[in-house]
Structures are given as C-alpha cells and as structure tokens.
C-alpha positions as CSV (number, residue, x, y, z in Angstrom):
1,M,-15.3,36.2,10.6
2,A,-12.0,37.6,10.3
3,S,-9.5,35.8,12.5
4,N,-5.7,35.6,12.8
5,R,-6.1,31.8,14.1
6,N,-5.0,29.5,11.5
7,L,-6.5,25.9,11.9
8,L,-5.9,23.1,9.7
9,V,-8.6,20.3,9.7
10,L,-7.4,16.7,8.8
11,P,-10.6,14.6,9.0
12,G,-8.8,11.4,7.8
13,D,-10.3,8.1,7.4
14,G,-13.4,5.8,8.7
15,I,-15.5,7.7,11.5
16,G,-12.9,10.7,11.2
17,P,-14.9,12.8,8.8
18,E,-18.4,12.1,10.6
19,V,-16.9,13.2,14.0
20,M,-15.0,16.2,12.4
21,N,-18.2,17.3,11.0
22,E,-19.9,17.6,14.2
23,V,-17.1,19.7,15.8
24,R,-17.5,21.9,12.6
25,K,-20.9,22.5,13.9
26,I,-19.5,23.6,17.1
27,I,-16.8,25.9,15.8
28,A,-19.2,27.5,13.6
29,W,-21.6,28.0,16.7
30,M,-18.7,29.5,18.8
31,G,-17.9,31.9,15.7
32,R,-21.6,33.4,16.0
33,K,-22.4,33.2,19.7
34,R,-18.7,34.0,21.3
35,A,-16.9,35.8,18.4
36,V,-14.0,32.7,18.3
37,G,-13.2,32.4,14.9
38,F,-10.8,30.8,12.9
39,D,-9.3,30.6,9.4
40,I,-9.9,27.0,8.5
41,K,-8.0,25.0,5.8
42,E,-9.1,21.3,5.3
43,D,-6.9,18.5,3.8
44,V,-6.9,14.9,3.4
45,V,-4.4,12.5,5.2
46,G,-4.1,8.6,5.8
47,G,-5.8,6.3,3.5
48,A,-8.0,9.3,1.8
49,A,-4.6,11.1,1.1
50,L,-3.1,7.6,-0.4
51,D,-6.0,7.4,-2.8
52,K,-5.9,10.9,-4.0
53,H,-2.0,11.6,-3.9
54,G,-0.5,8.2,-3.6
55,V,1.1,9.1,-0.2
56,P,-0.3,9.2,3.2
57,L,0.5,12.9,3.8
58,S,1.2,15.2,0.8
59,D,3.9,17.6,1.0
60,D,1.4,20.5,0.7
61,A,-0.7,19.4,3.7
62,M,2.8,19.3,5.5
63,K,3.4,22.6,4.7
64,T,0.3,23.8,5.8
65,A,0.4,21.9,9.1
66,L,3.7,23.6,9.7
67,E,2.3,27.1,9.2
68,A,-0.9,26.7,11.2
69,D,-1.5,27.6,14.8
70,A,-3.1,24.0,15.3
71,V,-4.2,21.0,13.7
72,L,-7.3,19.2,14.3
73,F,-7.0,15.4,13.3
74,G,-9.5,12.7,13.0
75,S,-8.4,9.1,12.4
76,V,-6.6,7.0,9.8
77,G,-6.7,3.7,8.7
78,G,-9.0,0.8,7.6
79,P,-8.7,-2.6,6.0
80,K,-8.8,-1.1,2.5
81,W,-5.3,-0.2,3.1
82,D,-4.0,-3.2,5.1
83,N,-1.7,-4.5,2.7
84,V,-0.1,-1.5,1.1
85,E,3.8,-1.2,1.7
86,F,5.1,0.0,4.8
87,N,6.1,3.6,3.9
88,K,2.7,4.2,2.5
89,K,0.5,2.8,5.3
90,P,-2.0,5.4,6.3
91,E,-0.6,5.7,9.7
92,R,2.6,7.1,8.4
93,G,0.8,10.2,7.6
94,L,0.3,10.8,11.3
95,L,3.9,9.9,12.1
96,R,5.2,12.4,9.5
97,L,3.2,15.1,11.3
98,R,4.5,14.2,14.6
99,K,8.1,14.1,13.4
100,E,8.3,17.2,11.3
101,M,6.4,19.5,13.5
102,D,8.6,18.1,16.6
103,L,5.5,17.1,18.7
104,F,7.2,15.5,21.6
105,A,4.6,15.7,24.3
106,N,1.4,13.7,24.1
107,L,-1.2,14.9,26.7
108,R,-3.9,12.1,27.4
109,P,-6.4,13.1,29.9
110,A,-8.6,10.4,31.4
111,K,-11.5,11.5,33.3
112,V,-14.4,9.4,34.8
113,F,-17.5,11.3,34.2
114,D,-20.2,10.9,37.0
115,A,-23.0,9.9,34.4
116,L,-20.9,7.1,33.3
117,I,-18.9,5.7,36.3
118,D,-21.1,2.2,35.9
119,A,-19.4,1.8,32.5
120,S,-16.0,1.7,34.0
121,S,-14.2,-1.8,34.2
122,L,-13.6,-1.2,37.8
123,K,-16.1,-0.5,40.8
124,P,-17.7,3.0,41.1
125,E,-15.8,3.3,44.2
126,I,-12.4,2.8,42.9
127,V,-13.0,5.2,39.9
128,K,-15.2,7.9,41.3
129,G,-13.6,11.5,40.8
130,L,-10.7,10.0,38.6
131,D,-9.1,12.9,36.5
132,I,-5.5,11.7,35.4
133,M,-3.2,13.5,32.9
134,I,-0.9,11.1,30.9
135,I,2.0,12.8,29.6
136,R,3.7,10.5,26.7
137,E,6.9,11.0,25.1
138,L,6.3,11.1,21.3
139,T,9.6,11.1,19.3
140,G,12.0,8.3,20.6
141,G,12.1,4.8,21.9
142,V,11.6,1.6,20.1
143,Y,8.9,3.3,17.6
144,F,11.7,5.2,16.0
145,G,14.5,2.6,16.9
146,E,17.2,2.1,14.1
147,P,18.3,-0.4,12.7
148,R,14.9,-2.2,12.5
149,G,13.8,-5.2,10.3
150,R,14.0,-8.8,10.1
151,R,16.7,-11.3,10.4
152,P,16.3,-15.2,10.4
153,R,14.3,-15.9,13.4
154,W,15.2,-12.4,15.0
155,P,13.0,-9.4,14.1
156,T,15.0,-6.3,15.3
157,A,14.0,-2.8,16.7
158,R,16.4,-1.1,18.8
159,S,15.2,1.7,21.1
160,R,17.1,4.8,21.3
161,R,16.4,8.1,23.6
162,S,18.3,11.0,24.1
163,T,18.3,13.1,27.3
164,P,16.0,15.9,25.8
165,S,13.4,13.1,24.8
166,A,13.4,12.1,28.4
167,T,13.4,15.7,30.0
168,R,11.1,17.6,27.8
169,P,7.9,15.9,28.6
170,A,8.8,16.0,32.2
171,R,8.8,20.1,31.9
172,S,5.4,19.7,29.9
173,A,4.3,17.7,33.1
174,A,5.3,21.0,35.4
175,S,3.5,23.3,33.2
176,A,0.2,21.1,32.2
177,P,-1.1,19.3,35.4
178,S,-4.3,17.4,35.7
179,P,-7.1,20.2,35.1
180,S,-8.6,19.2,38.6
181,S,-5.6,19.9,40.3
182,S,-3.5,23.2,41.0
183,P,0.2,23.3,39.9
184,A,1.4,23.8,43.3
185,S,-0.1,20.4,44.6
186,A,0.5,18.2,41.6
187,R,1.8,14.7,42.2
188,T,3.9,13.7,39.2
189,R,5.0,10.1,38.7
190,C,7.6,9.2,36.1
191,C,7.5,5.9,34.5
192,P,11.1,4.9,33.4
193,R,11.8,2.1,31.0
194,R,13.5,-0.9,32.6
195,R,15.8,-3.6,31.0
196,P,14.3,-7.0,31.3
197,T,17.4,-8.5,32.3
198,S,18.4,-6.2,35.2
199,C,15.3,-4.7,36.1
200,T,17.0,-1.3,36.1
201,P,15.7,1.9,34.7
202,A,17.0,3.0,31.3
203,C,15.2,6.3,30.6
204,C,18.3,8.5,29.4
205,G,18.5,11.0,32.1
206,A,15.1,11.5,33.5
207,R,15.8,9.1,36.1
208,R,18.8,11.2,37.1
209,R,17.1,14.5,36.7
210,P,14.0,14.3,39.0
211,S,14.3,17.8,39.8
212,C,13.2,19.1,36.3
213,T,9.8,19.6,37.5
214,R,10.6,21.1,40.7
215,R,12.9,23.8,38.9
216,N,9.5,24.7,37.2
217,I,7.5,24.4,40.1
218,P,9.2,24.5,43.4
219,T,6.3,22.8,45.5
220,C,5.7,20.1,43.0
221,S,6.6,16.6,44.2
222,S,7.7,13.7,42.1
223,S,8.6,10.2,42.2
224,H,9.5,7.2,40.0
225,M,7.8,3.9,39.6
226,Y,8.3,1.0,37.3
227,A,5.9,0.5,34.3
228,D,4.8,-2.9,35.6
229,A,4.0,-1.8,38.9
230,L,2.4,1.4,37.7
231,A,0.2,-0.6,35.4
232,M,-1.1,-2.7,38.7
233,Q,-1.5,0.5,40.6
234,L,-3.9,2.2,37.9
235,L,-6.1,-0.9,38.5
236,R,-5.7,-1.0,42.4
237,S,-5.7,2.6,43.2
238,P,-6.0,5.0,40.2
239,N,-6.6,8.1,42.3
240,Q,-3.3,8.3,43.8
241,F,-2.1,9.8,40.4
242,D,-2.5,13.4,39.2
243,V,0.0,13.2,36.4
244,I,2.0,10.3,34.8
245,V,5.0,10.9,32.8
246,T,6.3,8.2,30.8
247,D,8.2,7.0,27.4
248,N,6.8,6.5,24.0
249,L,6.0,2.5,24.1
250,F,4.7,2.6,27.8
251,G,2.8,5.8,27.3
252,D,1.0,4.0,24.7
253,I,0.1,1.1,26.7
254,L,-0.7,2.8,30.0
255,S,-2.7,5.4,28.2
256,D,-5.0,2.7,26.8
257,E,-5.2,1.0,30.1
258,A,-6.5,4.3,31.8
259,S,-9.1,4.9,29.1
260,M,-10.8,1.7,30.0
261,L,-11.2,3.1,33.7
262,T,-13.3,6.0,32.2
263,G,-15.4,3.4,30.3
264,S,-14.4,3.9,26.7
265,L,-11.6,5.0,24.2
266,G,-14.3,7.0,22.6
267,L,-14.6,9.5,25.4
268,L,-10.8,10.7,25.5
269,P,-9.0,13.5,23.6
270,S,-5.5,14.2,23.5
271,A,-3.1,16.9,22.4
272,S,0.4,16.4,20.9
273,L,2.5,19.6,21.9
274,G,5.9,20.7,20.5
275,A,8.4,23.5,22.1
276,P,7.3,27.1,22.3
277,D,9.3,29.3,19.9
278,A,10.5,32.8,20.6
279,T,6.9,34.2,20.5
280,G,5.6,31.4,22.7
281,R,3.8,29.9,20.1
282,R,4.1,26.1,19.8
283,K,3.0,23.7,17.1
284,A,0.2,21.4,18.3
285,L,-2.0,18.7,17.0
286,Y,-5.2,17.5,18.7
287,E,-7.0,14.3,18.1
288,P,-9.4,11.7,19.7
289,I,-7.4,8.6,20.8
290,H,-10.0,6.2,19.3
291,G,-9.3,4.7,15.8
292,S,-11.2,5.1,12.6
293,A,-13.8,2.3,13.6
294,P,-14.3,1.2,9.8
295,D,-17.1,-1.2,10.6
296,I,-19.5,1.7,11.6
297,A,-18.2,4.5,9.5
298,G,-20.9,6.1,7.4
299,K,-24.0,4.7,9.4
300,G,-24.4,7.6,11.9
301,L,-23.3,5.8,14.9
302,A,-20.0,7.5,15.7
303,N,-20.0,9.4,19.0
304,P,-18.2,12.8,18.5
305,I,-17.2,13.4,22.2
306,A,-13.5,12.6,22.2
307,E,-13.1,14.9,18.9
308,T,-15.2,17.5,20.6
309,L,-13.0,17.4,23.8
310,S,-9.9,17.5,21.5
311,Y,-11.3,20.7,20.2
312,A,-11.5,22.2,23.9
313,M,-8.0,21.1,24.5
314,M,-7.1,23.3,21.5
315,L,-8.9,26.1,22.6
316,R,-7.3,25.9,26.0
317,Y,-3.6,24.9,25.0
318,S,-3.1,26.8,21.7
319,F,-5.3,29.7,21.8
320,D,-5.5,30.3,25.7
321,L,-9.4,30.5,25.6
322,G,-10.1,28.6,28.8
323,K,-13.6,30.0,29.5
324,E,-14.4,28.7,25.9
325,A,-13.0,25.4,26.7
326,D,-14.8,25.3,30.0
327,L,-18.0,25.8,27.9
328,V,-17.3,23.0,25.9
329,E,-16.5,20.5,28.3
330,T,-19.6,21.6,30.5
331,A,-21.8,20.9,27.5
332,V,-20.4,17.4,27.0
333,E,-21.0,16.5,30.8
334,N,-24.7,17.9,30.5
335,V,-25.3,15.7,27.4
336,L,-24.1,12.9,29.2
337,K,-26.3,13.9,32.5
338,A,-29.3,14.0,30.1
339,G,-28.8,10.4,29.2
340,Y,-27.8,10.9,25.3
341,R,-25.9,7.7,24.3
342,T,-24.7,6.0,21.2
343,G,-24.2,2.3,20.9
344,R,-25.8,0.0,23.7
345,P,-27.5,0.9,26.6
346,A,-25.7,2.2,29.7
347,G,-24.2,-0.2,32.3
348,R,-21.2,-2.0,33.1
349,Q,-19.7,-3.8,30.3
350,H,-16.7,-4.5,28.2
351,D,-15.9,-3.8,24.4
352,P,-17.4,-6.7,22.4
353,G,-15.3,-8.6,20.0
354,H,-12.4,-6.1,20.3
355,Q,-10.0,-6.8,17.7
356,E,-7.0,-4.5,17.0
357,G,-6.3,-3.6,13.4
358,R,-2.5,-4.4,12.7
359,H,-0.6,-1.4,12.7
360,P,3.2,-0.7,12.0
361,G,5.4,1.1,14.5
362,N,3.6,3.8,16.2
363,G,0.9,4.1,14.0
364,R,-2.8,5.1,14.2
365,R,-4.9,1.9,14.8
366,H,-8.2,1.2,13.4
367,R,-10.2,-0.8,15.8
368,Q,-12.6,-3.3,14.2
369,G,-15.7,-4.1,16.2
370,T,-15.1,-1.4,18.6
371,R,-17.8,1.5,19.4
372,P,-16.2,4.9,19.9
373,L,-18.4,5.1,23.1
374,L,-19.5,1.8,24.6
375,V,-22.1,3.0,27.0
C-alpha cells in the first residue's frame, strides 16, 4: 500500500525482535482493514548492530532515523555484550538516537487496567482508576554530565542542565496531559532536583517559571514537589496526580516506581518526542520501557503489550490517528479482560529474582529474571 508515512523499525536485542514481530502483524492488519499504511524500513541497533557493524548504531541507521516520521524501537542489551568497551555498549545506540534526534521529552503513561488490578503492589482501592503521565526530560542531568570518570576513591559525574532542558518538557506537559484528563483540568506536578546539602531545588529555571504550562493552557494548575516527597506520595495516594514533569534522573526512578503500581514493566509504553519543526512535524521514538529480558528471549514467552501500546502512542502523537490508537488500546484491554496472560497466573505478586543488568549512564537496561508481563 502506498503511503507517505515513513517508519523505521529497530527491533534490537533479546525479546525485542519477538515483540516487534507481533506489532508488525498489527501494522499489516491496519493496512488491510483501516487503510493505515506505512513505508517501513528496518535496521539493527544495540548488540545486533555491534555484531554486524562493530558499533551499536550505524551512520546509515542514524540517517534513516532522522529522515523517518517515527522510529519504533524494541530493546537493547544482554549479557553477551556486558564486557565490551563503554562507547560500544548496546545502550549507546539508544543514547545516540535520543541525542541526535534531540528527543527531549519522554512520555511514560502508567495506567492500571481493571483486569489486572490485583497484580499491583498496592491495594486495589489505592490504585483503581490510576492513569498518570510522567514526562521526563531526556537530554540533560547527570547522565550527560561532564566531566565524568574516576579519580582515586572518588568517581565523578557532574550534572548540568540548561534552562531550555528544564522548560521544554513542561511545555510538553501542557500539550500532552494524561489521556483520561481534559487539558483544561490537568494537574501538573513538577519534580525539581534538590541539593543534598541545602535541600533546595536546582532545576535551572523550571522552579522560577511555573507559569510555562499556564501560558499554553490558562486553566492548567501546577505545583512543585521534591523528588523524595513525590516518591512517597506515589505510594500513598497516586491518584492525586495526572501529569508529573521531572528531570532525567528522577524521571528514570519515578517512572519505574509508577510502573509497579500497574503490576508490571511489561505493560508500559513510552514516547520520546522532539520539538515540532516549521511544518509541525516532530521527530519521535516509541519503545516499551521493559528491557531485553535475555533469559526468555527466543522461548515464545515475551508479552507484546508494551510494544503494542507504544505503536498506539505512535499513531496518536506522530500521525494524529486517534481513532486507530483507541482501537489498538481497546483491543489490549479486551485481551486482558478475556483472561489471556503470559508468565504466571494472575494474582498479587512481585517480580521474582529481579536483578538489574549493569548499565552505564542512561543506557537501556536488560533485566535478567524479569518477565515482561508478570501476571
């Protein structure tokens, strides 16, 4: 089917190719049944690119990503590449995509499905109806701090943030509230970084510019909260939040915390967005937040829900296909309501043997011993 929608698919490593194959089936169905077609190119990234090209992302793949309307990403990493040099780690491929595409806002929805409410780590009455959007700044903070390295006894990494890196995600929050909330009533929480010594915020302008969301949406209210207080409130009363705007480091931590309120990392998608150009087009990358799960790769056990919902976010944010995105999201809910599951039987439980794979900087993680969907 002819199309002017250009899509780059990067399955990556571990379970990435498996879950991407399932989404490719949905893309084909959409083309046949809904006339939603894409001109699709596929390339390798992460460990697969390292094996093929000697680098975690080739220049040709980077060029294709810059020309594409959207990038659909799988996962990267695995124990096979744990001992390669730092600048060739599989995760560096993802970091290069984020940096050169200038993807500064990472949108991570955390929604509790009614069919899986007992899989949450909290009581059902606490998380019922939960639907939060966490917007994480991607291009600043300690992950990109310079200088960094090791001195005798003192590893160093300096956090640096510019005013644009603090304010641009807040503007994204104004235009991308939680799907269940109307823009006029969205409550936005900013989570500024605080200095350990003085306990004062240091978020390079976001604290001094709380009206940046109100300039976009006059009726949008916003407030500030320290990261430690917000982490506590997410467990105490998560439904008080609609949209959370935070920096790179705390966004990484808080979004993982929020994911466990839903029951599993394997359920959650994400979108990384750049600024719109003169034509309104913005560069974007969509990916599940779970890792490459190398221990179950190739066994037919990986759950494709997070990748599927990432595809739905792509339809909504990059191509303005809200009805088609709703169709995909409704299909996911119907599958869960029908009782289809991967991994263990449904019920209240925690991740067994959760061990983080080592990851430098803000790299993509591979979680060994963690199933994509633990229900």
